[in-house]
C-alpha positions, 0 to 999 in steps of 0.5 A: 858942175851942174846947177846949184840952188836953194829953193826960195824961202824953204831952206832946201839945198838943191844940187844937180850934176852931170859927172860922177866926180861932182856927185862924189864931192856933193855927197861927201859934203851933204852925206858921207864920203865915199868912193864912187864910179859909174857902172857904164863909163861911156854913158851919160850920168846925171844926179840931183840931191835936195837936202833940208835940215830938220834940227839935228837930222837931215832929209835928203831926196836923191836921184842918180844913175847907175853907180858903185860906191864904197866907204872904206876904213880909211875914209871913215878914219878921215871923216865920220859924222857918226850918223845912221842913215835910213833910205826909203827906195822909190825906184831902181834896184840897190844893193848894200853890204855892211856888217856882214849883211847884204840887202838888195832893195827896190821900190817899197823897201827901206834899209838902215846903214851906219856911217861908222862901218865900211860898206859897199853899194851899187845902184841900178836904174829902173827899166824905164831908165828913170834913174834910182831914187830914194829918200834919206833920213840921216840922224845922230847914232845916239838917237836910237835907243838900242845897244850897238850889238843889236843894231848891227843885226839891222844894218844892210837888211831889207825892211818893209816900207809897204805896211805897218811902221815902215809905211808910216815912216815912208809916208811921213818923209814924203809929207815932210818933204812936201810941206817942210818949206812952209815950216819954221826951223823949230817945227822942222826940228820937231818933224826931225824928231818925229821921223827918228821916232818912227824909225825907232818904231820900225827897228823896235818892231824887227828887234822885238824891243818895243819896251826899249823905246822911250815913252815920249818917242812911243807917244809921238809915233802913236800920234803919227799912226793915229793921224794917218788912220784919220787921214785914210778915213776922212771920207767916212761919215761915221768917223768919230772920236770913239771909232778912232779910239777903238781902232787903236785899242785905247780909251777916248780919254787917252786919245783926247789927252794924246791930242792935247799934248799936240795942241789939238782936240780930236774932233777939231783935227778931223774937222780941220782936215776935212775943211782943208781937203774940201777947200783944195778940191773946190779950188781945183779947176780940174774938178770944176765939173763936180757938184759941190755935194759930191765933194762934200760927200767925198770928205764925210758930209752926208748933208749939204746943209751940214757941209755949208755950215761947217765950211762957212765957219771954217772959211768965212764964206759959202762953198760956192762963193769960195769955188767961184773966187778961187777958180776965178783967181786961177783963170786970171793967173 
């Protein structure tokens, strides 16, 4: 078997293999049991799976060569974790047949499938030969608040991850994969719940069943939508609490209440994100040629004095001193 490792300090399980049989063993342990064979028997096959627990859910990043896989009724009788999986496709073309539906999905698509139902799937590498890549969220089936007969209509159906709730889900999974190593198990469990809430929002949108989504799930999904909006507009000096509320058709009072539920104020959230982003840019040696004023303007500060005052309050030093120290450390390193 290829390399096996857990990323230091962040509880990621990281597995690399160079044989199809090994890949079948790994996915049986980490995901579900399937029969797998390579499309081209004489070609080299490599694959990698990184997986991390998010409470009762699991996030996996998978990369693999062209293959065919099948989950049969016999395999289901032998082992069924009773999970849904939603896959966000990052590269390659994939086909999945389940519940009399068939989807062909590629980059920017997502698809839902059920561990308790037989399926056939195939993956093809992208034209550049970089392999098929996807992010997989796996969670207990009971977490989706829809009747099974209605969910059958959503299995193996191509869903859009380029806009709306689908885009938010894809972005959230990517951000969670990047940052969850710094989070405690309790925070990772909350991230898992939020990921399932966003999945619920995606499914509800296609089923026209938003009213079936529990109120707390709707609130968590709404918080993610609003913070994603703020992230996209951090560089706009006119971004205010009122603008954020108006863009989401809610009162400022309701907006403040929503953020208070997550332990923040709206203004502090905007300010803190601007300080984090500007601090990152000031510390980046590749941006050392940019004037501090240009970085300040990038993150929504029209006046240099306002930026310096806010930065000192946040970081305890001036932007120029922060940049000198950070880039000095980078050179020493």
